[in-house]
C-alpha positions in Angstrom: -50.0 69.2 -34.7 -51.4 67.5 -32.0 -50.2 67.6 -29.4 -50.3 65.0 -27.0 -48.8 64.9 -23.6 -48.2 62.3 -20.8 -48.1 62.8 -17.1 -45.1 62.7 -15.1 -47.0 62.0 -12.0 -48.7 59.4 -14.1 -45.2 58.8 -15.3 -42.4 56.8 -14.1 -41.8 53.3 -15.1 -39.3 53.1 -17.8 -39.4 56.5 -18.6 -42.4 56.4 -20.5 -43.3 53.9 -18.0 -41.6 56.3 -15.6 -44.1 58.6 -16.9 -47.0 56.7 -16.0 -47.7 57.1 -12.4 -45.2 55.9 -9.9 -43.4 57.0 -6.9 -41.4 60.1 -6.0 -38.0 58.4 -6.3 -38.3 57.7 -10.1 -39.9 61.2 -10.7 -36.9 62.8 -8.9 -34.5 60.8 -11.1 -36.3 62.0 -14.3 -36.1 65.7 -13.0 -32.5 65.3 -12.1 -31.5 63.8 -15.4 -33.4 66.3 -17.5 -33.1 69.4 -15.5 -36.9 69.8 -15.8 -38.8 70.9 -12.7 -41.8 68.4 -12.3 -43.0 69.7 -9.0 -46.1 71.7 -8.4 -44.1 74.8 -7.5 -43.1 75.7 -10.9 -41.7 79.3 -10.4 -43.0 80.1 -13.9 -41.6 82.8 -16.3 -43.8 85.8 -16.0 -44.5 89.0 -17.9 -46.4 92.2 -17.4 -49.8 93.2 -18.7 -49.7 94.5 -22.3 -52.3 97.1 -22.2 -52.6 97.3 -26.2 -53.2 93.6 -26.4 -55.7 93.8 -23.5 -57.7 96.5 -25.2 -58.3 94.0 -28.1 -60.2 91.6 -25.9 -64.0 91.3 -26.2 -65.6 93.0 -23.3 -67.1 89.9 -21.9 -63.7 88.2 -21.5 -62.0 91.3 -20.2 -64.7 91.9 -17.6 -64.7 88.2 -16.6 -61.0 88.4 -15.7 -60.1 84.9 -16.6 -58.7 83.2 -19.8 -60.3 79.8 -20.0 -57.7 77.6 -21.6 -58.3 74.0 -22.9 -55.3 71.8 -22.5 -55.8 68.7 -24.4 -53.2 66.6 -22.6 -55.3 63.5 -22.3 -53.1 61.2 -20.3 -50.2 63.7 -20.8 -47.1 64.2 -23.0 -43.8 65.5 -21.6 -42.8 68.3 -22.1 -45.8 69.7 -23.9 -48.3 69.3 -21.2 -48.6 66.9 -18.1 -49.3 66.6 -14.5 -46.8 67.5 -11.9 -45.6 65.3 -9.2 -48.8 66.1 -7.1 -50.9 64.5 -9.9 -53.2 67.5 -10.2 -51.2 70.7 -11.3 -51.0 71.0 -15.1 -47.4 72.0 -16.1 -45.4 71.8 -19.3 -44.4 74.0 -22.4 -48.0 74.7 -23.6 -49.1 75.6 -20.0 -46.4 78.1 -19.5 -47.2 79.8 -22.8 -50.9 80.0 -21.9 -49.8 81.6 -18.6 -47.7 84.2 -20.4 -50.5 85.1 -22.9 -53.0 85.4 -20.1 -50.8 87.6 -18.0 -50.1 89.7 -21.0 -53.9 90.2 -21.4 -54.3 91.1 -17.8 -56.3 87.9 -17.1 -56.0 85.0 -14.7 -55.3 81.7 -16.6 -57.9 78.9 -15.9 -56.2 75.8 -17.3 -58.7 73.1 -17.9 -57.3 69.6 -18.8 -59.4 67.7 -21.4 -59.0 65.0 -24.0 -57.8 66.1 -27.4 -61.2 65.5 -28.9 -63.1 67.4 -26.3 -60.7 70.4 -26.6 -62.4 71.0 -30.1 -65.9 70.3 -28.8 -65.3 72.9 -26.0 -64.0 75.5 -28.5 -67.0 74.9 -30.8 -69.5 75.5 -27.9 -67.5 78.5 -26.6 -66.7 76.6 -23.3 -63.0 77.5 -23.7 -61.6 80.7 -24.9 -58.5 79.1 -26.2 -56.6 75.9 -26.9 -53.0 75.8 -26.1 -52.2 72.2 -26.8 -49.6 71.8 -29.6 -52.3 72.6 -32.1 -51.1 72.6 -35.7 -52.5 75.1 -38.2 -54.2 73.1 -40.9 -56.4 74.2 -43.8 -59.3 72.1 -42.6 -59.0 73.5 -39.0 -59.1 77.0 -40.4 -62.7 76.5 -41.7 -63.9 76.3 -38.0 -61.1 78.0 -36.0 -58.8 81.0 -35.9 -55.1 80.7 -35.1 -52.4 82.9 -33.7 -49.1 81.2 -34.1 -46.4 81.0 -31.6 -43.9 77.8 -32.3 -42.8 75.9 -35.1 -44.3 72.4 -35.7 -42.1 69.5 -36.3 -42.9 65.9 -36.0 -40.6 62.8 -35.7 -40.4 59.1 -36.0 -39.2 57.2 -33.0 -37.9 53.6 -32.9 -35.8 51.1 -31.1 -32.1 52.2 -30.9 -29.7 50.4 -33.0 -31.7 49.6 -36.1 -30.6 50.7 -39.6 -34.2 51.9 -40.7 -34.5 55.5 -41.3 -37.4 57.6 -42.5 -36.4 60.3 -45.1 -39.6 60.3 -47.2 -43.0 58.7 -47.3 -41.7 55.6 -49.2 -39.8 54.5 -46.2 -43.0 53.6 -44.2 -44.0 50.9 -46.7 -44.6 47.6 -45.0 -43.9 49.0 -41.5 -46.3 49.0 -38.4 -46.4 52.6 -37.1 -48.4 54.1 -34.2 -49.9 57.6 -34.3 -52.4 59.8 -32.4 -55.9 59.7 -33.7 -57.2 63.0 -35.2 -53.7 64.6 -35.3 -51.9 66.2 -38.3 -49.4 63.3 -37.8 -52.1 60.9 -38.7 -53.1 62.8 -41.7 -49.5 62.8 -43.1 -49.0 59.2 -42.3 -52.3 58.2 -43.9 -51.6 60.3 -47.1 -48.1 58.7 -47.4 -49.6 55.3 -47.0 -52.3 55.8 -49.7 -49.6 57.3 -52.1 -47.4 54.1 -51.5 -50.3 51.8 -52.0 -51.2 53.6 -55.4 -47.5 53.2 -56.3 -47.5 49.5 -55.7 -45.6 49.5 -52.5 -46.6 47.4 -49.3 -49.1 49.0 -47.2 -48.1 50.1 -43.7 -50.1 49.2 -40.8 -51.3 52.1 -38.7 -51.9 51.5 -35.0 -53.7 53.6 -32.4 -53.3 53.5 -28.5 -55.1 55.6 -26.0 -52.1 56.3 -23.8 -48.5 57.0 -24.7 -47.4 54.4 -22.2 -49.3 51.8 -24.1 -47.6 53.0 -27.4 -44.1 52.6 -25.9 -45.0 49.1 -24.4 -45.8 48.3 -28.0 -42.6 49.7 -29.3 -40.3 48.0 -26.6 -42.1 44.6 -27.3 -41.8 44.8 -31.1 -45.4 45.0 -31.8 -44.9 48.4 -33.7 -41.8 49.5 -35.6 -42.1 53.2 -34.7 -44.2 56.0 -33.3 -44.9 59.2 -35.2 -45.5 62.1 -32.8 -44.7 65.6 -31.8 -41.0 66.2 -32.1 -40.6 67.9 -28.6 -42.2 64.8 -26.9 -40.1 62.4 -28.9 -36.8 64.3 -28.3 -37.6 64.3 -24.6 -38.4 60.6 -24.5 -35.3 59.7 -26.6 -33.1 61.8 -24.0 -34.6 60.2 -20.9 -35.5 56.7 -21.8 -32.2 55.7 -23.5 -33.5 52.9 -25.5 -35.0 54.6 -28.6 -33.8 57.1 -31.1 -35.3 59.5 -33.6 -35.2 58.0 -37.2 -36.8 60.9 -39.1 -37.9 64.4 -38.6 -40.4 66.3 -40.7 -42.5 69.6 -40.8 -45.9 69.1 -39.3 -47.4 70.8 -42.3 -46.1 68.3 -44.9 -43.1 68.5 -47.3 -43.6 71.9 -48.8 -44.5 74.2 -45.7 -43.1 74.7 -42.4 -45.7 73.8 -39.8 -46.9 76.1 -37.0 -48.3 75.6 -33.7 -51.1 78.2 -32.7 -53.3 79.5 -30.0 -56.8 78.3 -31.2 -60.1 79.9 -30.7 -63.5 79.5 -32.4 -63.7 81.2 -35.6 -64.8 85.0 -35.4 -64.8 84.8 -31.6 -62.9 88.1 -31.6 -60.0 86.8 -29.7 -57.5 86.0 -32.1 -56.1 89.6 -32.6 -55.6 89.9 -28.8 -53.7 86.6 -28.7 -51.5 87.6 -31.6 -50.6 91.1 -29.9 -50.1 89.3 -26.6 -47.7 86.7 -28.2 -45.7 89.4 -30.1 -45.4 91.2 -26.8 -43.9 88.2 -24.9 -41.6 87.7 -27.9 -40.3 91.2 -27.7 -39.9 91.3 -23.9 -37.9 88.1 -23.9 -40.3 86.0 -21.6 -41.2 83.7 -24.6 -37.6 82.8 -25.3 -37.1 82.0 -21.7 -40.1 79.6 -21.6 -38.9 77.9 -24.7 -35.3 77.5 -23.3 -36.8 76.1 -20.0 -38.4 73.2 -21.9 -35.4 72.6 -24.4 -37.3 73.7 -27.5 -35.6 77.0 -28.4 -35.1 75.8 -31.9 -39.0 75.8 -32.4 -39.2 79.6 -31.8 -40.8 82.0 -34.3 -40.0 85.6 -34.8 -43.5 86.7 -34.8 -47.1 85.5 -34.4 -49.2 85.2 -37.6 -53.1 85.1 -37.9 -54.3 82.1 -39.9 -51.1 81.5 -42.0 -51.2 78.7 -44.6 -51.4 75.3 -43.0 -51.2 71.6 -43.6 -53.2 71.4 -47.0 -56.5 69.6 -47.2 -55.1 67.2 -49.9 -51.5 66.8 -48.9 
């Protein structure tokens, strides 16, 4: 799933606005309310080198000594990936997982924040060794990339608090105006549902796109959209901190018949995916993985083991 993320430093107006770029006082309030450390001094969970996993690395990566990680935050999305209060240090759940995997491989993490679209361009050109950015396994993506899974993928609909509308199936979006991130698995699911509804004679939904999450939430608060469909961790965080919205439906990011999975992503046949899988299984076993998930309040998205290229969101779903 994509994946999106928004900056706490670029974040502080009404909590999504509060997450858009404001003063220290609103940020301190957000951190106090959520228990999340948004400072540049992260005191991250750490692990030790996994010699067996490191031995699986291609020699050029092992000899270079760094793991170049694409973090497709764009404008940021709490708690997945965003900038700390100093407006320059990448932090968040996905960053912490990338740090653990790099440490397990005996490498120094080089986190490079980029846009969602450029993340994949960089993987294609081998500019990046991996993408850690809430990337959902899909059958289409598997044609170009290899995946080592590390978290369940759930998506959610967020709407203004107090309404009676709930989304329990695709039919419930008929006639509604819904925002979604472009190029995400959420978008594919929403478009597929909409097309099925139109074929069934139901009113079409209007699908809207915004460049920044702050713009999405302004549209939601003003009534220009009825809901936002995004990654469940980001939705849950915003619902908890903003106080004026609620989750009205939650689904697997791989569609109705399959549990979606988030994965470390690398160019197909790069020779890296087995090392990532071994590193992830090692941090699961030593408990550091569970501590990171607990730190960001997503323990319910834990997996028992990493899988390479499991079934993903179907091409035709």
